[in-house]
N, C-alpha and C positions, 0 to 999 in steps of 0.2 A: 504492499500499498506507499501510494506515497506520499510525504509528511501532508502536500496540500486538502486531500482527500481526506485527512483527519477531520480538516474544518470545515468539511464544506456546505454542514448545516449553518453555519453564521456568515459566510461570505460574505453573499448579499443584501448580511444587515446592516440599516442606516448604524452611519455612527449617535450612537445620545449624548444627547446635547442635557446641560447640566439645568432643572428644574428651577432652582434656588437662588441659582449666580448667575451675571452675563459672565461670558468665555473671556478668557487676558486676552485681547491682541497679545499676538506674536511677536512683537517691537518689545512690548512689559516681558514677554516670561523669557524671551531673548537676556533680556539686560537680568534676569536673578541669577546669570550664570557669570555675567562680565566679570563681579569680584573671585570668581578661579580664576579669572586667568593667568595657564601657566606662566608663560614670557611677557608676564610683567617690566614693562622696561626695555624689554629686548629691540624692541625700534629704536630708545634711544642708542641703547649703545652699539647698533650698527651704522647713526647715524655720525659716533663720532668716530668710528671705526673708517670711514669713509671720507672724513674731513680729514683725516689725520693723511690717510695713503693721500688727498688730493695735496697736502699742502707742502709733504715731502719726505 
């Protein structure tokens, strides 16, 4: 049996919508993870290295 066949009974169902509150906009959901950026400060480090290599 293929994996998708295990879920054949639910594949065509509509995605449930919250009944008690509005959905959070995608931008707000994405912002929740901004604080966990693994490479915080990396852009500045690259800019500094680029500037140093161009200067001399």
